[in-house]
Every structure is written in C-alpha cells, then in structure tokens.
C-alpha positions as CSV (number, residue, x, y, z in Angstrom):
1,M,0.1,0.1,0.2
2,K,1.1,3.4,-0.7
3,T,1.1,6.6,1.9
4,I,0.1,9.6,0.0
5,L,0.6,12.9,1.8
6,F,-2.1,15.5,0.7
7,I,-0.6,19.4,1.4
8,L,-3.3,22.2,1.8
9,P,-3.4,25.6,3.9
10,D,-6.6,24.6,5.4
11,L,-10.1,23.4,4.6
12,N,-11.9,26.2,4.0
13,M,-14.7,26.9,1.3
14,G,-12.8,26.5,-1.7
15,G,-12.6,24.5,-5.0
16,A,-9.2,23.1,-4.1
17,E,-10.4,22.4,-0.7
18,R,-13.6,20.5,-2.2
19,I,-11.5,18.5,-4.6
20,I,-8.7,17.2,-2.2
21,T,-11.4,16.3,0.7
22,L,-13.5,14.3,-2.3
23,L,-10.6,12.5,-3.5
24,I,-9.3,11.5,-0.2
25,N,-12.5,10.1,0.9
26,N,-13.2,8.1,-2.2
27,L,-9.5,6.8,-3.0
28,D,-9.2,2.9,-3.0
29,K,-7.9,2.6,0.9
30,N,-6.9,-1.2,0.0
31,K,-4.6,0.6,-2.0
32,F,-3.4,4.1,-0.7
33,I,-3.2,5.3,2.8
34,P,-4.1,9.0,2.6
35,K,-2.9,11.6,5.1
36,L,-3.5,15.1,4.9
37,L,-0.9,18.1,6.1
38,L,-2.5,21.1,7.2
39,M,-1.1,24.5,7.8
40,R,-4.1,25.4,10.0
41,K,-6.3,22.8,11.1
42,E,-9.9,24.5,10.2
43,G,-12.4,24.8,7.6
44,Y,-16.0,23.9,6.6
45,Y,-14.8,20.8,4.6
46,L,-13.2,19.1,8.0
47,E,-16.8,17.9,8.8
48,F,-17.0,16.1,5.5
49,L,-13.5,14.3,5.5
50,D,-13.5,10.6,6.4
51,K,-12.5,10.5,10.2
52,E,-10.5,7.9,9.7
53,V,-7.7,10.2,7.9
54,E,-5.1,11.1,9.8
55,I,-4.6,15.2,9.8
56,I,-1.2,16.6,10.5
57,D,-1.5,20.2,11.9
58,V,1.8,22.2,11.3
59,K,0.2,25.2,13.1
60,T,1.9,28.1,10.5
61,E,-0.5,31.3,9.5
62,R,1.6,31.9,6.7
63,I,2.4,29.3,3.5
64,R,6.3,30.5,3.4
65,K,6.8,29.6,7.3
66,S,5.2,26.3,6.7
67,I,8.2,24.8,4.2
68,F,10.5,23.6,7.3
69,P,7.4,22.2,9.0
70,I,6.8,20.2,6.1
71,L,10.1,19.2,5.3
72,S,10.3,18.0,9.0
73,V,7.1,15.6,8.5
74,L,8.6,14.4,5.1
75,R,11.7,13.2,6.6
76,R,9.6,11.6,9.7
77,L,6.7,10.1,7.5
78,K,8.6,9.2,4.4
79,P,5.4,9.0,2.3
80,D,5.6,7.3,-1.2
81,I,3.6,10.5,-2.9
82,V,3.5,14.0,-1.8
83,F,0.7,15.5,-3.5
84,G,0.4,19.3,-3.4
85,G,-2.9,20.5,-3.9
86,W,-2.5,24.4,-3.6
87,G,-0.4,26.3,-6.2
88,E,1.8,28.5,-3.9
89,V,2.7,25.7,-1.4
90,S,3.7,23.5,-4.4
91,A,5.8,26.4,-5.6
92,Y,7.6,26.7,-2.3
93,L,8.3,23.2,-2.3
94,A,9.6,22.9,-5.9
95,P,13.3,23.6,-5.3
96,L,13.5,21.0,-2.4
97,I,12.0,18.1,-4.4
98,P,15.8,16.8,-5.4
99,F,17.0,16.2,-1.7
100,F,14.1,13.3,-1.4
101,P,14.6,11.3,-4.3
102,K,12.4,8.3,-3.2
103,I,9.4,10.3,-3.1
104,F,7.0,11.0,-6.0
105,F,5.9,14.6,-6.2
106,I,2.9,15.7,-7.6
107,A,1.2,19.2,-7.9
108,R,-2.3,20.0,-8.8
109,E,-2.6,23.6,-10.2
110,T,-5.6,25.6,-9.2
111,N,-5.6,28.2,-11.8
112,I,-4.2,30.0,-15.0
113,V,-0.9,30.7,-13.7
114,S,0.5,33.3,-15.6
115,K,-2.7,35.4,-15.0
116,H,-2.9,34.3,-11.0
117,I,0.5,34.5,-9.7
118,T,1.6,38.4,-9.8
119,R,4.1,38.7,-6.7
120,P,7.7,38.1,-7.8
121,E,8.8,36.2,-4.9
122,I,6.2,33.4,-5.9
123,K,7.0,33.5,-9.8
124,F,10.8,32.9,-8.9
125,F,9.7,29.6,-7.2
126,Y,7.8,28.5,-10.3
127,K,11.0,28.3,-12.1
128,F,11.8,25.1,-10.3
129,Y,8.3,23.6,-11.2
130,N,9.7,21.1,-13.4
131,N,11.1,19.2,-10.5
132,Y,7.8,17.9,-10.1
133,H,7.3,14.3,-11.3
134,K,3.8,15.1,-12.7
135,I,1.9,18.3,-12.4
136,I,-2.3,18.2,-12.9
137,A,-3.8,20.8,-15.1
138,Q,-7.6,20.8,-14.8
139,S,-8.4,22.0,-18.4
140,D,-6.8,22.4,-21.7
141,D,-6.1,26.2,-20.8
142,M,-4.5,25.7,-17.9
143,K,-2.1,23.0,-19.6
144,D,-1.4,25.3,-22.5
145,D,-0.2,28.1,-19.9
146,L,1.8,25.9,-17.9
147,I,4.0,25.3,-21.3
148,K,3.8,28.7,-22.9
149,N,4.2,30.8,-20.3
150,I,5.8,28.7,-17.3
151,N,7.8,26.3,-19.6
152,I,6.7,23.4,-18.1
153,K,7.6,20.2,-20.1
154,E,4.7,18.8,-21.8
155,N,5.3,15.5,-20.6
156,K,5.1,16.4,-16.9
157,I,1.3,17.7,-17.3
158,I,-1.8,15.6,-17.0
159,K,-4.9,16.9,-17.7
160,I,-7.5,15.6,-15.2
161,N,-11.0,17.6,-15.1
162,N,-12.5,18.3,-11.9
163,P,-14.9,15.8,-10.3
164,I,-18.5,16.3,-8.9
165,D,-19.9,14.5,-5.9
166,V,-23.2,14.2,-7.2
167,S,-25.3,12.5,-4.5
168,L,-23.9,14.9,-2.0
169,I,-24.7,18.0,-4.0
170,Q,-28.2,16.6,-4.4
171,S,-28.6,16.0,-0.8
172,L,-27.3,19.4,-0.1
173,S,-29.9,21.2,-2.6
174,M,-32.5,19.4,-0.9
175,K,-32.2,21.2,2.6
176,E,-34.9,23.4,3.5
177,I,-33.5,27.0,4.2
178,N,-35.4,30.5,3.9
179,L,-34.5,31.6,0.3
180,P,-34.7,35.3,-0.3
181,F,-36.1,34.5,-4.0
182,S,-39.3,36.3,-4.8
183,N,-42.2,34.5,-7.0
184,Q,-43.1,37.9,-8.7
185,F,-39.2,37.9,-10.4
186,K,-36.9,35.9,-12.2
187,N,-34.2,35.0,-9.9
188,V,-30.6,35.1,-11.2
189,L,-27.5,33.7,-9.4
190,A,-24.0,34.7,-9.2
191,I,-21.2,33.2,-6.6
192,G,-17.6,33.6,-5.7
193,N,-15.3,35.7,-4.0
194,L,-15.7,39.4,-4.5
195,S,-12.6,40.3,-6.1
196,K,-11.6,41.3,-9.4
197,R,-10.9,38.1,-11.2
198,K,-14.7,37.2,-10.8
199,G,-15.9,39.9,-12.6
200,F,-18.9,41.1,-10.8
201,D,-18.4,44.7,-11.9
202,N,-19.1,43.7,-15.5
203,L,-22.0,41.5,-14.4
204,L,-23.4,44.7,-12.4
205,Q,-22.8,46.9,-15.8
206,V,-24.9,44.2,-17.3
207,F,-27.9,44.3,-15.0
208,S,-27.7,48.4,-15.6
209,Y,-29.5,47.0,-19.1
210,L,-32.2,45.2,-17.1
211,K,-33.3,48.2,-14.5
212,N,-36.5,47.6,-15.9
213,E,-37.2,43.9,-16.0
214,N,-38.8,41.7,-13.6
215,I,-35.5,40.3,-12.9
216,N,-33.5,40.1,-9.4
217,L,-29.7,39.2,-8.9
218,Y,-28.5,37.4,-5.9
219,I,-24.7,37.4,-5.7
220,L,-23.2,35.0,-2.8
221,G,-20.0,35.6,-1.8
222,D,-17.1,38.1,0.2
223,G,-14.1,39.5,-0.5
224,R,-11.9,42.6,-0.5
225,D,-14.0,44.3,-3.4
226,K,-17.3,44.2,-1.6
227,E,-17.1,48.0,-0.9
228,K,-16.3,48.7,-4.5
229,L,-19.2,46.7,-5.8
230,L,-21.8,48.2,-3.3
231,K,-20.7,51.7,-4.3
232,L,-21.0,50.7,-8.2
233,K,-24.4,49.2,-7.5
234,S,-25.4,52.4,-6.0
235,Q,-24.0,54.5,-9.0
236,L,-25.8,52.3,-11.6
237,G,-29.3,52.7,-9.1
238,L,-29.5,48.8,-9.5
239,N,-32.2,48.1,-6.7
240,K,-32.6,44.7,-7.8
241,V,-29.4,43.2,-7.1
242,F,-28.6,41.7,-3.5
243,F,-25.1,41.0,-2.1
244,L,-26.2,38.1,0.4
245,G,-22.2,37.5,1.7
246,K,-20.8,33.9,1.7
247,V,-23.2,31.0,2.3
248,T,-22.0,27.9,3.6
249,N,-24.6,25.7,1.4
250,P,-25.2,27.4,-1.8
251,F,-27.0,24.6,-3.3
252,P,-30.4,25.3,-2.6
253,Y,-29.9,28.5,-4.3
254,L,-28.6,27.1,-7.3
255,K,-31.3,24.3,-7.6
256,K,-34.1,27.3,-7.1
257,A,-32.4,29.8,-9.4
258,D,-33.9,30.3,-12.6
259,L,-30.3,31.2,-14.1
260,F,-26.8,31.0,-13.4
261,I,-24.0,33.1,-14.5
262,L,-20.3,32.8,-14.3
263,S,-18.6,36.8,-14.8
264,S,-14.8,35.6,-14.2
265,R,-12.1,37.3,-16.2
266,Y,-10.3,33.8,-15.9
267,E,-10.7,30.5,-14.2
268,G,-8.9,27.1,-13.7
269,F,-11.6,24.8,-13.9
270,P,-14.6,26.5,-12.5
271,N,-16.6,23.9,-10.1
272,V,-19.5,26.1,-9.7
273,L,-20.5,25.3,-13.3
274,L,-20.5,22.0,-12.2
275,E,-22.6,22.3,-9.3
276,A,-25.2,24.4,-11.0
277,G,-25.8,21.8,-13.7
278,I,-26.0,19.0,-11.1
279,C,-28.6,21.3,-9.6
280,G,-30.6,21.2,-12.9
281,T,-29.8,25.1,-13.6
282,Y,-28.9,26.4,-16.6
283,S,-25.4,28.9,-16.9
284,L,-24.2,31.9,-18.8
285,A,-20.5,31.9,-18.8
286,N,-18.3,35.0,-19.8
287,N,-16.1,33.8,-22.6
288,C,-12.8,33.5,-20.6
289,K,-9.7,31.0,-19.8
290,G,-10.3,28.2,-17.8
291,G,-12.2,25.3,-19.3
292,I,-15.2,26.9,-19.3
293,N,-15.8,25.4,-23.0
294,E,-15.0,22.1,-21.7
295,I,-17.9,22.3,-19.3
296,I,-20.8,24.2,-21.2
297,E,-22.6,22.1,-23.8
298,S,-24.4,24.8,-25.9
299,G,-27.8,25.0,-25.9
300,I,-27.9,21.9,-23.1
301,N,-26.6,22.9,-20.0
302,G,-25.5,26.5,-20.8
303,D,-24.2,29.1,-23.4
304,I,-20.9,31.1,-23.3
305,L,-20.4,34.8,-24.6
306,N,-18.7,37.7,-24.0
307,I,-19.9,39.7,-20.9
308,E,-18.3,42.9,-21.5
309,D,-20.6,43.3,-24.6
310,Y,-22.9,44.5,-21.7
311,K,-26.0,45.0,-23.9
312,N,-25.7,41.7,-25.6
313,F,-25.4,39.6,-22.4
314,A,-28.3,41.3,-20.7
315,T,-30.5,40.7,-24.2
316,K,-29.3,36.9,-23.7
317,I,-30.4,37.0,-20.1
318,K,-33.8,38.0,-20.8
319,K,-33.9,35.2,-23.5
320,E,-33.1,32.4,-21.4
321,L,-35.3,33.4,-18.6
322,V,-38.3,32.8,-20.8
323,K,-37.4,29.5,-22.1
324,Q,-38.4,26.3,-20.8
325,K,-35.3,24.0,-19.6
326,D,-34.7,20.2,-19.6
327,I,-33.7,19.9,-16.2
328,E,-32.6,16.2,-16.7
329,K,-30.8,16.9,-19.7
330,I,-28.7,20.0,-17.8
331,K,-28.0,17.5,-14.9
332,N,-26.6,14.8,-17.1
333,S,-24.2,16.5,-19.0
334,I,-22.7,17.4,-16.2
335,K,-23.1,13.6,-14.5
336,S,-21.8,11.8,-18.2
337,R,-18.5,13.9,-18.0
338,F,-17.5,14.6,-14.5
339,S,-18.7,12.0,-11.9
340,K,-16.5,11.3,-9.3
341,E,-16.3,7.5,-10.2
342,M,-14.7,8.4,-13.4
343,I,-12.2,11.1,-12.8
344,I,-10.8,9.5,-9.1
345,H,-10.0,6.6,-11.3
346,R,-7.8,8.6,-13.5
347,Y,-6.1,9.8,-10.1
348,E,-5.7,6.5,-8.8
349,E,-3.8,5.3,-12.2
350,I,-1.3,8.1,-11.6
351,F,-0.7,7.5,-8.0
352,S,-0.3,3.4,-9.1
C-alpha cells in the first residue's frame, strides 16, 4: 500500500479544498493510505473528511513559514507520494524536491498561473516547477498556459478535469432553508469571491440594462472588493441586485435559481458550473480562459458569450429566462462527464 501525503493550507470553502476532500474520501483504501497535512486545522470541509484520515497540523499562519515544518514531516513520515493541492505551497516546495529522491511529487494547479500569480517572490519559485514528477492541470487552457508561459515540459503535465460528488450536491440542495427569492421575479444567481478576477463589476454593468425588468440578481460571496461593488451598484441604481455574503450551503440557491451566471475574467476549472448543472440550473458564462468550453455544452447546460458586451449579454439573459429548460438533460450533461467515479479512477492510475 502507498502512503500519499496531501498538502493544503486549510479546509476552508474553496474548489481545491473540496476536490482534495473528495479525492481523499474516495480513494481505494486497499491500495492507498491518504494523510492530510494542513497549515491550519480549520475549515468547512473538515466535517466532510473521512474521520479515519490522519490530519497533520503544522500550525502556521503564513505559507512560506510552513516549508520547514513540512520538510520535517517528510523526513519523519517518508510518504511514497506527496500531492501539493495548492499552487503557492507547491511552488515553495519545488526547489527542495531533489533532496527527496525516493518520494514521487505531484502538484495540482488551481488556476491559470500566468494570470493568477503576480507576486515576484512566488513567480521565482515557479522556475523550479519542472522538478515535479507530474503536474495536474484541470483544463486545456491551464495546460497550455503552463507550457507556454511557465515553461513546463509537456510530458510532465496530465490534464484531469475536476470531479463532482453528485449524491452529496443533490442531498445538500434539498436542505430546507429560507431563500430570499421572489415568486414575482425571475431570480438570477452568481457565486464567488468578491475580487476583480470574478468580474462582478462587469455583471453589474450588464444588469444596468435590466433595471426595468422583473429580474433579481443575487450574489453569494465576500471579499476585498465588496465596498467597490456596493458603490458601483449604487452609482448604477441597481435596486434589484442583492449581495448576500458568504453562504456555507449554496446548493438550495442553485437549485431554485432560474439562471446561473459566471462572470469571471479567468478561471482554472470552475467547479460552480458543475454544481449549477447538477442542480439542474442553466448557466451563462463569460468567454474566458479556464476550461469553460469543456464544461458548457451550448444549448444543453448553458451558453458562452462575452460579458463585456453588456447589452448583448443582458439580451441573452432575458431570452434564456423565458425558455423552458430540460432539467434532466442539464444534470446528465454534467453527470456523464464529471462524475467522481470516472475522475478519481484517473487519479488512482497516476498514484499507481
């Protein structure tokens, strides 16, 4: 049996945390012994993690300060495989890989690196990224970026899309909660960190063309750009746009929404599009890098168009809100391509 040490900062809500939790829980325990190293033992997904999995808490606040504690764990534990689940952690570890010749190192990237990594000190460590034996890219866009802009050798990269836990999402979507949606309006939903990357400023501009329509927009999430976005909302006079903050269970919202919108400027592989699909909700997505075209099947589970063409995007929203949708077809579009069973099998092949 092979011991795999997964490394993350914490298990707070986020795509990487969800995927690693799902992967650990569903690995064949007759072949693999997963262990999880966290910088801080905290976060929403702790309650979903298999209780038999050993968690190693190195108790550090800053990622760069965690490297020596991680090295100490590697020397003591001597795992067969180290799996870096977070780009910044993996970058800091990269120069040290040659000192552990008996360990197989895998990094899983979480975003379009050339767009997402801007701090010079972290960019420097990506120069050592070819030390990894394999690097998981979630989308063709991410793979191409690693090759062209980060100079990663193509034979190092394996593309694996993110999996979706269909039964868990469907179960959580059935939870009874007090939704703010109005029966007198069409209810449009967007979810994400309130940062420039998620493009909510463009989404508000789109809704400036829908002020006279019976359409409400609800945005779930929090972040550093919240005050900027609230100011823009006020400037545009958007009385039907509501910021609801961070929500631990967004799936009842996704299930009941009439339409989901992804407004991001770039993504790695947006799990939320998978989640919207499993909840049976049609999506409109900005035409950006990050695997969008690998998820959206036009006219089946969604459409892709340029959100910076505000008027055209607004017109598309109106059109889609009056169309009848085949909910089962939307769900099956995601189930048939991204089920956890299919994708975890691909990870197990690499680990083997």
